[in-house]
N, C-alpha and C positions, 0 to 999 in steps of 0.2 A: 614406614611406607616407602616403597621403591620410588626413586626419582627418575627412573627410566621408563619411557612409554613407547609403544608402537606408534601411537597417534596422539598429538597434542593439538587441540583446537583452541584458537584464541578468539574468544567471543561466544556468548551463549544466547544469541538471538535465534530467530527461526532457522537460519542457515547453520549456525554453529551447533546448537543443541541437537538438531536432526542429524548433522554429520557425525556427531559424537555417538549418538544412539546407533546409527547404522554401522559405524565402525565397530562398536562393541558387539552388535549382533553377529558380525562377521568374525568374532573371536579375537579381536585386537585388544591390547591393554590401552585404555584411553583416559586422558585427562582433558578437562575443559577449563580454561582460564576466564574468569569473569569478575569485574570490579563494580558492577552497577549497584548503586545504593538508592533506596527509595527516600522520600523526604524525611522519614523517621530515622534514617541512617542505617537501615537494615540491608544487608547484601541480598540481591535477588537475581535469579536467572530470568531469561526471556528477552533481554535486550530492550531496545526502543519499542518494538512491536507490541510485546505483551504489557510493558509497563506504562508507556506514554504514547502509544501509536495505535496500531490496528485495533487491539482489543478494547481499550477504554473508549476510543472514539466511537466504535460501533455500539458500545453500551449506551453512550449518551445519545447517539442518533436514535436508538430504539426508544429510549425514555422520552426524548423530545417529540418523537413521532406519536407516541401514545398520548402525550399532552395535547398535541395539535388535533389528533383525531377526536379526543374527548371535547375539545373546545369548539371545533368547527365541523366535524364530519359525522358524528353520531346521529345528529338530527336527520341526516339522509336515510338512516335506517329506522326512523321513527322512535328513536331513543332520546329523551329529553334529559339533559344534565345541566344543572345550574351551579353557579358560583365555583367553577373549576379553578383550582389554584395549584401552584407548583411549589414544592419544597426543594430548593436547589441543593441544600446540604444533604438531604436524604438521597437525592438523585446521585450526588457525588459519592455518597457512602455505598450505594449499590454498585456503582462503577468500580470503586476501590475493592469491594468484596469479590467481584468477578476477577479482577487482576490478581488478587491474592490467591484465589482458588487455582488459577491457571499457573502461576509461578510455583506454587506448592506442588502442582502436578508434575512440573518438570523436575523438581527436586526428587520426587518419588521415582520418576523414570530413570534418573541418574543412579539412584540407589539400586533399583531393579536390574539395571544393566551394568552395575559395578563400575560406573564412571566416576573418576576422582574429580571433584570440583576444587580447583586451585583458586583461592579467593584473593584477588588483587589484580594488578596491572601487569600484563605480559610484555616483555621487551627482549628482542634478540640480542644475544651477547657474542655469538660466534658459532663456528662449526668445528667438530672434532671427528675422528674416525667413528665414534659411537653414534653421532648424529648431530642435530641442531641443538644449541644451547639457548635456553630461554630463562630469563630472570623473572620471577614472579614477586612483585613488591606490593606491600600494603597490608595483607592479611594472611601472613604465612602461618604455618603450623606452630603450635605452642607459643604464640605471641611473637614469633620472629618477624622482623620487618621485611625480610626477603628470603627467597630460596631459589636455587637454580635447578631446573629439570632438563632432561635430555630427551629428545624426540627423534625417532627414526623418520617420521613424517609429520609435517606441520600443515594445518589448515588455518589460514587467516580468514576470520569471519567477524571482523570488528565493526561492520555496519557503517552507518552514516549519522550525521548530526544536521540539525536545521541550518540552512544558510542564512546568515544575518547580513543586513545591508549596512555599508559604511555610513556613519552619521546618524544611525537609528539604533540607539542602545536598547537592547532587550532586557527588561527587568522582571518580566513575567507578572507584572502587576498592571501598569498602564499599557505597556508595549510588550506583547507576548509572542512567543513562537508556538509551535504545536503543543509543547509541554504545558506552558502557562494557560493556553486557551482551553485545555481540558480540565482546568482546576479553578475557574472563576467562581467566586463565592456568591455572586449575584449575576443576573442577566443584565448587561449594559443596555441603556436605552438606545444609544447609538453606537454601533460597532463598525469600524473600518477594517477591511482586510486587504492587504497588498498581496496579490497573486491569486489568479482564478484557476489554479491547478487542482489536482485531486484533493489535497489537504485543505486548501482554502475554501473550496466549495463545500466540503463535508463540515468543517467547523462553522462556516457561515450559516449552513443549514441548521445546525444544532441551535445556535443562539437566535436565529430568526424565529424559529418555532417557539422559543421560550420568551419571546417578546421584544427582541432587539430589532431596531431599524438598521439593516445591514447594507453597506455599500462596499463593493469589491472593485479594486483598482488593478487592472491588468495591463502590463507593458506591451504584450504582443498585440498586433492589429486584429487578430481573429480570436474569437472565443473557442476554446477547446480545439485548437488547430490539429492536435494529435489524433483526434477522433475522426470517424467518417463524417463528411460534411452534412449528411442527412441527420445524423445523430446530434451533432453540435447545434444545428438549427433548431431541432425539436427541444433539446435541453435548454437553450436560451429562451425559447418561448415558454416552457414550463416554469423556469426559475423566475422569469419576469412576472408571470401570473401569480406566483407565490409571494412576490414582493422583494426578491433579491435584486438589488440595483447593481448591475454589472457594467462597468465602464472600461472599454478596451482601448488600446493605443495610447495609454497615458504614460507620462514620464514624471515619476515622483521626485519632488524637490526636497525642501527643508521640512523636517518634522519637529514640532515644538511640543513640549509637555508643560502642563500647569496643574494647579490643584483641581481645575475643572475638567481636565482630560487631555486630549491630544488634538493638535491642529496639523493637518497635512497639506502642504502646498504641492500642487501638481499642474502639469500642462496637459490639456485634453487632446484628443486625436486631431482636432482642428488647429492646434497650436495656441489655444487660449489659456491664459493663466487662471487657475481655479484654486479654491480653498475648501477643504473638507474638515469639519469639526466632528469629533467623536469622543465618547467616554473612554473607549479602549481601542487599541489597534492590535491586529494580529498580522505578523509578518510571516508570509508563507510563500517563499520564492525558491523553493527547491531545497535539496539536501546536498551535502558534501561528504565524501568518504572519510572515515576515521583511519587515516594512514600516518598521522603524525605521532611522534614519540613511540614508534614501534621498534626502532633500532634496525631498520631494514638494511642500512649500509653495513652493518656488522656481518651480514651473510652475503654481501655482494648484490643486494637487491635495492631498487629505488622506485618510488612512485613516479608516474608520468607528470606532464605539466598541469594536468587537471586534478592531480591528487589520487588517481586510480592506479591500481597495480595491473600491469599488462599480463594477460594469461592467454593460453591457447584454447582450442575447443573443449579441452578436458580440464580447464581451470588450473593447469600447471603453469607456474611462474618460470622465469629464466633460471632459477636455482633448483637443481634436482631435489625431489622429495618435499618441496614446499609448494603449496597450493593456495589459491585465494578464491573466495566465493562471495556471492551476494552483492551488497551495495558498494564494496570496495573494488569491484571489477565492472567491465563493460556490460551493457544491457540495462533493461529497466530495473529501477529500484523497487522491487516487489518482493514481499515476504515469501510467496510461494515459489518464485524463481530461485531465491536463495535456498529454500528447502530442497528443491530438485537438484541444485548444484551440490549441496551438501551430501545427498545420497550418491550422486554421480562420483564425487571425489572419493568417498569411502569405498566405493566399489572398484574404482581405478586402483587404489592402493592395494586392494585385495586381488588384483590381477584380472578383474573382469573387464568387459568392454561395453560400458553403458553409453547412452547417447541422449542428448537433449535437442529437440527441435524447437528452437527459440521462436519460430513463427507460430507455434501452438501454445504459447504462454498467454493466458487470458488477462485482460485488464478489467478492473472494476472500480467504479466510483459509487460510493454508498449514499448517494443523495436520494431524494424521493421525487420522481421515480429513479430507480437505480440505472446506471449506465454500465454496459459491459460489452466487450468485443474481443474477438480473437482473429488472427490472420491480418490480412491487409485491407486498407480502406479503398474505396472506389477511386479516390484521387491518386493514391499510390500506384494502383494497377494501371490507370490511364497514363500516368507519367512513364511507366515502364513500357507502354505500347501494347499491353496485354489486351486481347479481345475477350470481353466479359459479357455476362448476362446477369441481371439482378432480379430479385423478387422481394416484395415487401408486403407485410400484412399487419393491420392495426389491431390493437387489443380491444378497441371499441366494438369489434365484431365477435368478441369472444365471451361466451356466457359466464365463464368462471370469473373473468376480469370484471364484468358488470356486477356479478353477485357480491364480490368483495369490495366494490366501489373503487377499483384500481384500473380504470379502462384507458388511461393515458399511455401513449407510446406505441411502439411497433417493433417487429423483428425484420431486419433486412439481411438477405443472403446474397452473396456474390459467388458466381461460379464461372469456370472457364467456358467460353462460348462454344468450343469444339468438343472438349472432353467431359464437360460438366463437373470437373473436379471442384470441390468446395474450396474457395480461396479466402473467404472472410465472412464472418457472421457478426452482426452489429445489433445490439438490443438496447432499447430504453423502455423500461417498464418496472412494475413491482417485481421483486424476486429475480431480477436480471442476473444477479450473481449466481443463482442456482441454475437458471436456464442455460447459461453459457456453457456449462459443463458438458451438455450433450453435443454442442458444437465442437468443443475441444476433442472429445472422443472421436467424433466423425472425421475431423481434420487429421488427427493422429493416424487414423486408418485409411487416409486418402480417399474418403468417401465422396461420392457425387451428391449433388443436391437431390437427385432422384432417390438415393438411398434413404434419406431422411423422409422424403415425401411418401415412401412406400412402407414406412414403419408405423405400426399402430400406436397411437398415443391415447392416453386415458381421457375420457370425457365425463364431465367437464373439467378441464384443467388449463392452466396458462400454457402448458407445454404444447397444446394444440396449435398455438400460433407459430411455433417452430416449424411444424409440419406444413401449415398453410403457406408460410413464407417460402419453404422449399418448393412447394407445388407452384407458387407464383413465379418462380424462376422460369418455368416453362409455360407461364400464363394459364395455369389450370387450377388455381385456388378454388376450393369448393364452396366457401362461405363468403365470397365477395364478388 
């Protein structure tokens, strides 16, 4: 096997494996370095997202939602079900099966596209006239402990890991991060979550549905401050109704573990000392880039003070022919953002001139109801002094939403007051993750709210609320 490649990708998460596939499609010789091992010690592609992130969490969210529907909501349809029970081990087995299918799928795509999987840890060792030198250690060919490969171009796609808090040791038994919280063997009676971000809310939702009494402690003074204010207020109302106890403006102090569980000392938003006792604790306070032990200094590169690699608009680093994408660079830590950057870099290497509009990257929180948005929030636009007009329409006025018993939430659209250009779309509803795609397309094409208002939408469907919200921007919603 040749040890020289046109492109070497370090990391096989969503950004890395997509970058490798696109580069191979463009006729490059490609290798991808990946060292991830599952609990059984088997090397797997897919990174955090497929193995312990996006995919398994959505599988558990779906399973737990089915259990909650059977336990509490089928009666609304006239369906009586008694003695509903849940088998956590079987649920986990289903989740693991989905992960296995997806990771095997990437292995197939690598073979199909003639991508070499270099199994082990990748570390820069230097540069020569032939290209960048990378040592791959751990699982070399023929049992070798390491090998050195040369790349004309390198894409760093090493992703991120869960941020841990000092003084709160994560053992993924009593105190877990996202990885441990996806593998509990039983539903805790009382679960504490530190962090009311995307991951904290999703994991909290899973275990609340499966019977846990969930309390979420958030340091920031506002709940979901990154979202549009109308969205965060509605989300807080819905989660409270469901039984999620979300406490904002708290300062976490000492955390003690015992045979009986975890005790968390904290100061509430009013400055009062409080104690929270739980069977298990999930620490979900963001993620940090995986840029350590990459040997960046060997090629004259370094991470910034926050651990990220600085790049330009086309993900190029300060070192020629070395690129970085996904969670190790600026911008939101989203799998689909990493994928787009992976495609972009592969095409840049090929001499093309691709472009990403980061304002058109959607955000999704897979709670129930789902929360999704693209573009700017009303508070951001007002802070910029932009003149805007808004339209909002509720799902309770939508026949399809009523029919499937998912009538909570709304769509909110924001447009420029003069040009009517769509500036932001914010959704809280069932299937918001799917509905937001229409808004992304519209914004990529610089559509006006009137454009969506004039497009025929199927009836009855949840998508009709998109149209009604667009019409509401000009105060002409038809069903309200």
